[in-house]
C-alpha positions as CSV (number, residue, x, y, z in Angstrom):
1,M,-45.8,36.9,6.3
2,Q,-44.1,35.4,9.4
3,I,-40.4,35.0,10.1
4,S,-41.1,31.2,10.1
5,D,-42.0,31.5,6.4
6,L,-38.4,32.7,5.6
7,V,-35.3,30.7,4.9
8,A,-31.8,32.1,5.7
9,I,-29.5,32.2,2.6
10,G,-26.6,34.2,4.0
11,K,-25.4,36.9,6.3
12,L,-24.3,40.6,5.8
13,G,-20.9,41.9,6.9
14,K,-20.1,44.6,9.4
15,S,-18.9,47.4,7.1
16,I,-19.7,49.4,4.0
17,D,-16.9,50.1,1.5
18,S,-16.3,53.4,-0.3
19,N,-18.5,52.3,-3.2
20,G,-21.5,51.5,-1.0
21,F,-21.2,47.7,-0.9
22,I,-21.5,45.5,2.1
23,P,-19.9,42.1,2.3
24,F,-22.2,39.0,2.0
25,K,-21.4,35.5,3.3
26,E,-23.5,33.0,1.5
27,Y,-24.7,29.8,3.2
28,R,-24.1,26.3,1.7
29,N,-26.0,25.5,-1.6
30,F,-26.7,29.1,-2.3
31,H,-26.7,30.6,-5.8
32,L,-26.3,34.3,-6.4
33,F,-29.2,34.5,-8.9
34,F,-31.4,34.2,-5.8
35,L,-30.5,37.7,-4.8
36,K,-32.9,40.4,-5.9
37,D,-35.5,41.2,-3.4
38,V,-34.7,39.8,0.0
39,F,-35.6,40.1,3.7
40,L,-33.1,41.2,6.3
41,L,-33.6,39.8,9.8
42,F,-32.0,41.9,12.5
43,T,-30.9,40.5,15.9
44,D,-33.9,42.3,17.6
45,D,-36.3,40.4,15.2
46,R,-36.9,43.4,13.0
47,V,-37.4,42.4,9.4
48,R,-36.8,44.7,6.4
49,Y,-37.6,44.1,2.8
50,V,-34.8,45.4,0.5
51,T,-33.8,45.2,-3.2
52,I,-30.3,44.2,-4.1
53,T,-29.3,46.7,-6.8
54,E,-25.8,45.4,-7.6
55,I,-23.6,42.4,-6.8
56,D,-19.8,42.7,-6.9
57,T,-18.0,39.3,-7.1
58,K,-14.5,40.5,-8.1
59,T,-12.7,39.5,-4.8
60,S,-15.6,38.3,-2.6
61,I,-19.3,38.8,-2.7
62,K,-20.5,42.3,-1.9
63,L,-24.0,43.7,-2.2
64,R,-25.4,47.2,-2.9
65,I,-28.8,47.6,-1.3
66,D,-31.4,50.2,-2.3
67,A,-32.0,51.6,1.2
68,E,-29.0,53.4,2.7
69,D,-30.7,53.8,6.1
70,I,-31.4,50.1,6.4
71,L,-27.8,49.3,5.3
72,A,-26.4,51.6,8.0
73,D,-28.7,49.8,10.5
74,A,-27.4,46.4,9.3
75,V,-23.8,47.5,9.8
76,Q,-24.6,48.8,13.3
77,D,-26.4,45.5,14.2
78,G,-23.5,43.5,12.8
79,N,-25.4,40.2,12.7
80,V,-28.1,40.6,10.0
81,V,-29.3,37.4,8.2
82,V,-30.4,37.6,4.6
83,M,-33.6,35.6,4.0
84,L,-36.1,34.6,1.3
85,P,-39.6,33.2,1.6
86,Q,-39.6,29.3,1.5
87,E,-42.2,29.4,-1.2
88,E,-40.2,31.8,-3.4
89,L,-37.0,29.7,-2.9
90,D,-38.9,26.5,-3.8
91,Q,-40.2,28.1,-7.0
92,M,-36.7,29.3,-8.0
93,L,-35.2,25.8,-7.3
94,N,-37.9,24.2,-9.5
95,E,-37.1,26.6,-12.3
96,L,-33.4,25.6,-11.9
97,E,-34.0,21.9,-12.2
98,G,-34.2,22.3,-16.0
99,E,-36.2,20.3,-18.5
100,D,-36.4,16.5,-18.2
101,F,-35.2,14.8,-21.4
102,S,-35.0,11.3,-20.0
103,G,-36.1,8.5,-22.3
104,M,-35.8,10.6,-25.5
105,Q,-34.0,9.2,-28.5
106,V,-30.9,11.1,-29.6
107,F,-29.8,11.4,-33.2
108,F,-26.5,12.5,-34.7
109,Q,-25.8,12.7,-38.5
110,D,-29.1,10.9,-39.3
111,R,-28.4,7.9,-37.1
112,L,-29.7,6.9,-33.7
113,L,-27.0,7.6,-31.2
114,G,-28.8,6.3,-28.1
115,I,-31.3,7.2,-25.4
116,V,-31.2,9.9,-22.7
117,T,-30.8,8.2,-19.3
118,E,-30.4,11.4,-17.3
119,S,-30.8,15.1,-17.6
120,F,-29.8,17.8,-15.2
121,F,-29.1,21.5,-14.8
122,N,-25.6,22.4,-13.4
123,G,-26.4,26.0,-12.5
124,A,-25.5,27.3,-16.0
125,Q,-27.1,25.0,-18.5
126,D,-28.9,21.7,-19.1
127,F,-26.9,18.5,-19.7
128,I,-28.0,15.1,-21.0
129,T,-26.4,11.7,-20.4
130,I,-26.9,9.4,-23.4
131,E,-26.4,5.7,-23.3
132,S,-25.4,4.4,-26.7
133,D,-26.3,0.9,-28.1
134,E,-22.7,-0.1,-27.2
135,G,-23.4,0.8,-23.5
136,K,-21.1,3.9,-23.7
137,E,-22.3,7.0,-21.7
138,I,-21.9,10.3,-23.4
139,L,-22.4,13.6,-21.6
140,I,-23.6,16.5,-23.8
141,P,-24.4,20.1,-22.8
142,M,-27.8,21.2,-24.2
143,V,-26.6,24.4,-25.9
144,D,-27.2,25.8,-29.4
145,S,-23.7,24.7,-30.4
146,Y,-24.6,21.1,-30.1
147,V,-28.5,21.0,-30.3
148,E,-29.8,21.1,-33.8
149,E,-33.5,20.4,-33.0
150,I,-35.7,19.0,-30.3
151,D,-39.2,17.6,-30.9
152,E,-41.5,15.8,-28.6
153,E,-39.6,12.5,-28.6
154,K,-36.3,13.1,-30.3
155,I,-33.2,15.3,-29.9
156,F,-31.0,16.0,-33.0
157,L,-27.4,16.9,-32.2
158,K,-24.6,18.5,-34.2
159,N,-20.9,19.2,-33.8
160,I,-20.4,16.5,-31.2
161,E,-17.6,14.6,-32.9
162,D,-15.2,15.4,-30.0
163,F,-17.7,14.1,-27.4
164,L,-17.9,10.8,-29.2
165,E,-14.1,10.3,-29.1
166,L,-14.0,10.5,-25.3
């Protein structure tokens, strides 16, 4: 693997706290669930592969790394970039896109509510936008509390009375 195959996702801080954590500054459009096995790029172009063993987000983002010697080198360097392979990043982003429910019929209490015009993943769960026969748009999270059943062409919802009143 070449450095050109990697994408920067953030940067390590310059100190280790008493619990063995090092600060991490994420770059834009970054999601913490990308952090498991990462590459560290040092200023002298050394690359080290490490595993993130723990993430602390209480006050800021701090990482615990499985290799204390590499962590000490990162602090001494002071400008270490955290990277992932582009291929791996693309695969994770594809998994995050969620399922496409567009065009499916949506039913509530045995009546057709409308058609899904859009579906998206917000980083935590899938959502659908339904356009009703009256032209009203309804946004519903695709979670067990509201989804009764999904088959190949239809979605059956439950407990969405409050969404219909909006």
